[in-house]
C-alpha positions as CSV (number, residue, x, y, z in Angstrom):
1,M,66.0,49.5,27.3
2,I,68.7,46.8,27.5
3,Q,69.4,45.6,31.0
4,P,72.9,44.9,32.3
5,P,73.9,41.2,31.9
6,W,74.3,40.8,35.6
7,K,70.7,41.8,36.3
8,A,69.4,39.2,33.7
9,A,71.7,36.6,35.3
10,L,70.5,37.4,38.8
11,R,66.8,37.1,37.7
12,C,67.5,33.8,36.1
13,L,69.3,32.4,39.1
14,P,66.2,30.7,40.6
15,L,65.5,28.9,37.4
16,C,69.2,27.8,37.1
17,L,69.1,26.5,40.7
18,L,66.0,24.6,39.9
19,G,67.7,23.0,37.0
20,V,70.6,21.9,39.2
21,V,68.2,20.5,41.8
22,L,66.3,18.6,39.1
23,W,69.5,17.1,37.7
24,R,70.7,16.0,41.1
25,E,67.5,14.7,42.6
26,K,66.0,13.2,39.4
27,P,62.4,13.6,40.5
28,W,61.2,11.7,37.5
29,A,62.4,8.5,39.1
30,V,60.0,8.9,42.0
31,R,57.3,6.2,42.1
32,L,53.8,7.6,42.2
33,S,50.8,5.9,43.7
34,A,47.8,4.6,41.7
35,T,45.8,7.6,42.9
36,A,48.1,10.1,41.3
37,P,46.0,10.7,38.1
38,W,42.9,11.3,40.3
39,A,44.9,13.7,42.5
40,V,46.0,15.7,39.5
41,A,42.6,15.8,37.9
42,T,40.9,16.8,41.2
43,T,43.5,19.5,41.8
44,I,42.9,21.0,38.4
45,L,39.2,20.9,38.9
46,L,39.4,22.6,42.3
47,N,41.7,25.2,40.9
48,F,39.2,26.2,38.2
49,A,36.0,25.7,40.1
50,V,37.0,27.2,43.5
51,Y,40.4,28.9,43.8
52,L,40.4,31.0,40.6
53,P,36.8,32.2,41.1
54,L,37.7,33.2,44.6
55,K,40.8,35.0,43.3
56,A,38.6,36.9,40.8
57,A,36.0,37.7,43.5
58,R,38.8,39.1,45.7
59,W,39.9,41.5,43.0
60,R,36.3,42.5,42.2
61,V,35.9,43.6,45.8
62,A,38.8,46.0,45.3
63,L,37.6,47.4,42.0
64,I,35.7,50.7,41.8
65,D,32.4,50.3,39.9
66,P,33.3,46.7,39.1
67,P,32.1,45.1,35.8
68,P,30.2,41.8,35.8
69,F,32.0,38.9,37.5
70,R,32.6,37.0,34.2
71,K,34.7,39.8,32.9
72,V,36.7,40.0,36.1
73,L,37.3,36.3,36.0
74,A,38.3,36.4,32.3
75,A,40.8,39.2,32.9
76,T,42.2,37.4,35.9
77,I,42.8,34.3,33.9
78,E,44.5,36.3,31.1
79,G,46.7,37.9,33.8
80,L,47.8,34.5,34.9
81,L,48.8,33.7,31.3
82,A,51.0,36.8,31.2
83,N,52.6,35.8,34.5
84,A,53.3,32.4,33.1
85,A,54.8,33.8,29.9
86,I,56.5,36.9,31.1
87,G,56.6,37.0,34.9
88,F,58.0,39.9,36.9
89,G,54.6,41.1,38.0
90,S,53.2,41.5,34.4
91,G,50.1,39.6,35.3
92,D,48.6,42.5,37.4
93,L,49.2,45.0,34.6
94,V,47.8,42.7,31.9
95,R,44.6,41.9,33.8
96,A,44.0,45.6,34.6
97,A,44.5,46.4,30.9
98,R,42.3,43.6,29.7
99,L,39.4,44.3,32.1
100,R,38.0,47.4,30.4
101,E,39.0,50.3,28.3
102,G,39.7,53.8,29.7
103,Q,40.3,52.8,33.4
104,L,43.7,51.2,33.3
105,A,45.2,53.5,36.0
106,V,42.3,53.1,38.4
107,D,42.0,49.3,37.9
108,Y,45.8,48.9,38.2
109,A,45.7,50.9,41.5
110,C,43.0,48.5,42.7
111,T,45.2,45.5,41.9
112,W,47.8,47.0,44.3
113,A,45.2,47.4,46.9
114,E,44.2,43.8,46.4
115,R,47.9,42.7,46.7
116,G,48.2,44.7,49.9
117,A,45.2,42.9,51.4
118,E,46.7,39.6,50.2
119,M,49.9,40.3,52.0
120,L,47.9,41.0,55.2
121,A,46.2,37.7,54.7
122,L,49.6,36.0,54.3
123,A,50.7,37.6,57.5
124,I,47.7,36.1,59.3
125,L,48.3,32.7,57.6
126,V,52.0,32.7,58.8
127,F,50.9,33.8,62.3
128,V,48.4,31.0,62.6
129,A,50.8,28.5,61.1
130,A,53.5,29.6,63.5
131,L,51.1,28.9,66.5
132,V,49.8,25.6,65.2
133,T,53.0,24.1,63.9
134,K,55.4,25.8,66.3
135,L,57.5,27.5,63.7
136,G,59.1,29.7,66.3
137,T,59.3,33.3,67.4
138,L,60.9,34.5,64.2
139,A,57.8,33.6,62.1
140,L,55.5,35.3,64.6
141,V,57.7,38.4,64.5
142,I,57.8,38.5,60.7
143,S,54.0,38.1,60.4
144,V,53.4,41.0,62.9
145,L,56.0,43.2,61.1
146,V,54.3,42.6,57.7
147,A,50.9,43.4,59.1
148,S,52.3,46.6,60.8
149,A,54.0,47.6,57.5
150,Y,50.7,47.3,55.7
151,A,48.9,49.5,58.2
152,A,51.8,52.0,58.0
153,L,51.6,52.1,54.2
154,L,47.8,52.9,54.3
155,G,48.5,55.6,56.8
156,A,51.2,57.1,54.7
157,G,49.0,57.0,51.7
158,R,46.2,58.9,53.4
159,F,48.8,61.5,54.6
160,L,50.2,62.0,51.0
161,V,47.0,62.2,49.0
162,P,46.1,65.8,50.0
163,R,49.8,66.9,49.3
164,L,50.0,65.6,45.7
165,G,48.1,68.5,44.1
166,R,51.0,69.0,41.6
167,W,50.8,65.4,40.4
168,P,47.2,64.8,39.6
169,R,47.7,61.4,38.0
170,M,49.7,60.1,41.0
171,R,47.1,61.5,43.3
172,S,44.3,59.9,41.4
173,A,46.0,56.5,41.4
174,L,46.8,56.6,45.1
175,S,43.3,57.8,45.9
176,S,41.8,54.9,44.0
177,G,44.1,52.5,45.8
178,L,43.0,53.9,49.2
179,Q,39.4,53.9,48.2
180,A,39.8,50.2,47.5
181,S,41.4,49.7,50.9
182,T,38.6,50.6,53.2
183,P,38.3,48.4,56.3
184,R,35.2,46.7,54.9
185,R,36.9,45.8,51.6
186,V,40.1,44.7,53.2
187,T,38.3,42.4,55.5
188,A,36.4,40.9,52.6
189,M,39.6,40.5,50.5
190,V,41.4,38.9,53.5
191,A,38.5,36.5,54.1
192,L,38.5,35.5,50.4
193,S,42.2,35.0,50.4
194,L,42.0,32.7,53.4
195,L,39.1,30.8,51.9
196,G,41.0,30.3,48.6
197,W,44.0,29.0,50.5
198,S,41.7,26.6,52.4
199,S,40.8,25.0,49.0
200,E,44.5,24.8,48.2
201,I,45.2,22.9,51.4
202,V,42.8,20.3,50.1
203,M,44.8,20.1,46.9
204,L,48.1,19.8,48.8
205,V,46.7,16.9,50.9
206,L,45.5,15.1,47.8
207,F,49.0,15.3,46.4
208,Q,50.4,13.8,49.5
209,G,48.6,10.6,48.9
210,A,49.8,10.6,45.3
211,F,53.4,10.6,46.5
212,H,53.0,7.9,49.2
213,L,53.1,10.5,52.0
214,A,50.8,10.2,55.0
215,P,48.0,12.7,54.8
216,S,49.0,15.6,57.1
217,L,47.2,19.0,57.5
218,R,50.4,20.3,59.2
219,M,52.5,19.4,56.1
220,A,49.9,21.0,53.8
221,L,49.7,24.2,55.9
222,L,53.5,24.5,56.0
223,T,53.7,23.8,52.2
224,L,51.1,26.5,51.6
225,V,53.1,29.0,53.7
226,G,56.3,28.1,52.0
227,I,54.9,28.5,48.5
228,N,53.2,31.9,49.2
229,A,56.2,33.2,51.0
230,A,58.5,32.2,48.1
231,I,56.4,33.8,45.4
232,A,55.5,37.0,47.4
233,I,57.9,38.9,45.2
234,P,57.2,38.2,41.5
235,T,60.2,37.1,39.5
236,L,60.6,34.6,36.7
237,P,57.8,33.5,34.3
238,G,55.4,31.3,36.2
239,N,57.4,31.7,39.4
240,F,59.4,28.6,38.4
241,G,62.3,28.0,40.8
242,T,61.0,30.1,43.7
243,F,57.7,28.1,43.8
244,E,59.6,24.8,43.9
245,A,62.1,26.1,46.5
246,G,59.3,27.1,48.9
247,A,57.4,23.9,48.6
248,T,60.4,21.6,48.7
249,M,61.8,23.3,51.8
250,A,58.5,22.9,53.7
251,L,58.1,19.3,52.6
252,V,61.6,18.3,53.6
253,M,61.1,20.1,57.0
254,C,58.1,17.9,57.6
255,G,60.1,14.7,56.9
256,A,59.5,14.1,53.2
257,P,62.5,12.6,51.2
258,R,64.2,15.3,49.1
259,D,63.6,13.6,45.8
260,V,59.9,13.1,46.6
261,A,59.6,16.8,47.7
262,V,61.1,18.1,44.5
263,S,58.9,15.9,42.4
264,Y,55.8,16.9,44.4
265,A,56.6,20.6,44.1
266,L,57.3,20.4,40.3
267,I,54.2,18.4,39.4
268,Y,51.9,20.4,41.7
269,H,53.2,23.6,40.1
270,L,52.7,22.3,36.6
271,T,49.1,21.3,37.3
272,H,48.5,25.0,38.1
273,V,50.4,26.5,35.2
274,I,49.7,24.3,32.1
275,P,45.9,23.9,32.3
276,V,45.5,27.6,33.2
277,A,47.8,28.7,30.3
278,I,45.7,26.6,27.9
279,V,42.4,28.0,29.1
280,A,43.8,31.5,29.3
281,T,45.0,31.4,25.7
282,T,41.5,30.3,24.6
283,V,39.9,33.1,26.7
284,Y,42.3,35.7,25.3
285,L,41.7,34.7,21.7
286,A,37.9,34.6,22.2
287,R,37.8,38.0,23.9
288,S,40.2,39.6,21.3
289,S,38.0,38.3,18.5
290,G,34.9,39.6,20.2
291,N,36.5,43.1,20.7
292,R,37.5,43.3,17.0
293,R,33.9,42.4,15.9
294,Y,32.5,45.0,18.3
295,K,34.8,47.8,17.0
296,T,34.1,47.1,13.3
297,T,30.4,46.8,13.5
298,P,29.6,50.6,14.0
299,A,31.8,51.5,11.1
300,R,30.1,49.1,8.8
301,T,26.7,50.3,9.9
302,S,27.5,53.9,9.3
303,T,28.9,53.1,5.8
304,G,25.7,51.3,5.0
305,R,23.7,54.4,5.9
């Protein structure tokens, strides 16, 4: 289906704005400190060793009859590759499709349950940040509204499930999502989200030193909130444009020069996209090759008999 030109232009607007900002601010001219390579290497290491495993563990909590953790982690990484290449929420569908055969609808419903718990965790993060950094009443109100909307959606889902007898597939998917959203599971997913973001705060502080910024937990916390708020709605491949906008806005609000903020946001983003894309491509090729061998072996055996 061909989309109208205005929709394609609207979706590409964040990337176009990013190009304009890069052209005006010239972030490549920003002088980095001698610790910049170490900050980049440590950030990449923390992303693979801590943040991504916690992200996979959060999804595994939501899954019904979850497979081994290594398979969940591999599918999670493959989903990030799809998000970097395609965007628009494709990563969730791809990781559900690559996890295991025959349960796409159930696993995809569980990803929505995980996303809901992540939004609740984001509301908690914004609420805490608003209290600690004095963001103002508006941030407090928004966080409360998001948490209330999440609770209302769960209530509406439980109300609808018994009334969807004529649509068994929709009923099954909604029931799976609600089964993945029990209070115990939601609490675990929220805790894993907050723990993962704690590791990201360490990465953000490391990058502050690389750009000659005084280490500041307040700046790191606001940057984290700005990034997550900006990418809450999936858009362009890799969230390019929206990611940089959220990070830059937070950094400038904390007193960072605009050109430094743009360079910080772009390089930090690339350290999360490029290494993951390389590893995810390798994982995808290895798993695809393994699946082909698994499918062809029974046929060869039966022929031999």
